[in-house]
N, C-alpha and C positions, 0 to 999 in steps of 0.2 A: 400436468406437472411441469414445474420449471426445469430447464436444463442447465442452470447455473445457480450459484449461491446468491443470496441477497448481498449486495455489494455496496459498501460505502467508501468513497474516496476522501482522504484527508491530506491536506498539505498546507504549508505556510508559504506566503510569498511577500515580496516587497510591495510597496504601493504601486510600483510600475510593473508588477507581474513577474518578477524573477524569483526562481526557486533557490538560487545560490548566487555567489559572485564567481569570478574567474580565478580567484586565488587558490593555492593548494589547501588552505584550511577551510573547514566548513563554516559557512556564514550562519550565525545565530539569528534567527528571524523571530522567535517568540520566547516568552519567559516561563517561569515555573508554573504559573497558573494555567497557561495553555497546555503545557506539557502534561500536567496532571489530568486535564480533561481528555487528552489523547490516551493517557494511561487507562482511563475508565473505558474508553472505546475499545482499546486492546483487550481489556478484561472481559468485555462482552462478546468478542469475536471468537469464532472457531479457528480462524486462520488469519495471518498477516502476510501480505504479499508485497514485495518490492522487486524492482528490476535489478539485473546484475550490475548496472552502472551505479546504483545506489549502494550496493554492497561494496563496490570498489571505492567509491568516493567518500561515503559517510561512515563505513564500517559499523553499521548499527547492530545492536543485540536483538532488537525486536522482542523484548520481554516485558511482561507486566512487572512493574516495580513495587507497587504498594502491597505489603504483606497481607493486609486485610482483604484486598481484592483477590489475591491468590487463594487465601483461605476460603473465600466465598465460592470461588470456582470449585474447589475441592469438595466443599460441603454440598454443592449441587450435583456431585458425581461427575464433574468434568475434569480433564487434565489440568494441572496447576498452571500451565502456560498454553497459549494458542499455538497452533502449528505454524512454523516459520516456512515461508515459501519464496523461492525466486525462480526466474526463468532466464536462460542464456542460450544464445545461438552458437557460441564457441566453446563454452565450458571453461573459459579463462577466468577462473576465480581462485583466490588464495585460500587453500584449506585451513590456514591459520586465522582467517577472518573471524570476527566475533559472531557472525551469523551462524557459524558451525559449532560454537562453543557450548550450546545446550542451555538448559536441560531439554531433553527430547531430541528426536531425530528430525532435522529439517528435510524439506523436499526441494530438489533441484530439477526443474523441467528443462530438458535439453533438446535441441534439434538432433535428428537422427545421426548426422555426420559427426557430432561431438559426444554422443552419449557414451560410447565405449570408453573413450579416453577419460571422460569425466567420472565414470564409474571407478576407474582405477585411481584417479586423483583424489576423490572424496571418499574412498573406501573406509568404512567405519565411522565416518563423520556425517554422511547424508545419504538419503535414498535418492538415486538418480532415476528419472523417468524419461524414457524416450517419447517425446511429444510429436514425433513425425518429422518429415522433411521440412515442412514449413511451420516453424514454431509460431503459435499465435496465442494471444491472451484468451480468446474465446475457447480454444481447446483446453487450455490449462484450467479455466474455471469450470468447464464441463466435467473434466476428470475429477477435480476436487469434489464436486457436488455428487456425481454419480458413483465414483469408485471409492471415495474416502468420506462420504456422508458429511461433508462440510456444508453447513447451512448459511453461515455468515462469513464474509471476507472483508477485512479492512485493508485497502490498498493505500500505501503510504508513498508511492512514487517509484521512480523519478518521472521526468518529463514525458518520455515515450510511453511508459505504462499508463500514466494518467491520460495522455492523449488517445491512446488506443481504447481505453475504457470508455471515454466520452464519445469518440467518433464511432465506435462500434456498438453503441447502445448497450454497454455491458455493466453499467452502474445504475444504482437506484437513488443514491444521495451523494451530495458533495458538501464537505465541511472545509471551508476556506478561511484560514486565518491570515489577516493582512497586517503587515508590520508598517509602522509609521515612518518609513524612510525609503529613499530611492537607491537602486543599484546602477542603473543607466549604463550598462556595459553590454554591447551587442554580442560579445563572445561568451557571456554567462548563460546558463540554462534558464529557459523560460517556461512558465505554465501556459498551456493552450497553444501547442505547436500548430502550424497550418494544417488544416484537415477539413473534411466535410462534416461538420457537427450538426446534430439534430436540433440543438438549441440555437435557434436563429431569432432575429427580431420578431418574426411571425410566430415563433414557437418557443418562447423564453422558458427558462427554468422558473420554478416557483420558490420564492424566498419564504422559508418557514420560520426563521428567527435571525435576529441580528443583535449581538451582545458585545459589550466591552469585557474582555478577559485579560486582566493585567494590562499590558501595553498594546495588545493587538485587538482588532475588530474581527469577530468571528461571525462569518456568514454561513448559514445552513440552508441548502437548497434541496428541493425534491426535483429529480431529473425526469421522472416518468409520470404516468397518469395515476399511479397507485399511491396512497398515503404512506408516509414513512413507517416502517415496522422494524427498525433496528432494535435489538432486544433491551438496550439500556441507554439512558440519557445521562450525561454528566451533570 
């Protein structure tokens, strides 16, 4: 039996590999067609996971937007929205962030040192889970799968979470949308932080599709030896 959910990574980058620029405003990397495909991936997932840095910087809602997709989830006996999940070592998140706005109760995985304060800070807005003294993505995924019966997780970033998933062999697929412009700012966040990745020149990822979606090129890769089994395709 697997000890984690089937996990798909989804992100958009500039052509030189940046997830954002260094300005205070979020850089728009893709258009409505790509966002609609990501919405379909969200609708197929049991949970959506982002790092605390993404909650702070992008203030995402992490909700399925298309009413027809929400209705299809409900018709299948599923909750109308996937479970929203983040992880933080410090608990330093704004309880007014859209991540906490619902519907449903999000999960916040905290390092033990921050769990008690986070529980007070997010009371009534989130379920806070003590993930142990050394917060790790592997432990979070294992808890989601075993304790909360989550079978599929969509990870949408940021850089550290994506890097941990790839370097830790914790993901099964990668959906990478590439925008047709440069950022070229060493102070901006990048995809593929330095790490010991499994996918080397001797052991590359398997490209399963390459498509033009609006203004971006969407690459889809299989990361491990098993064929993709994500429950829905856009």
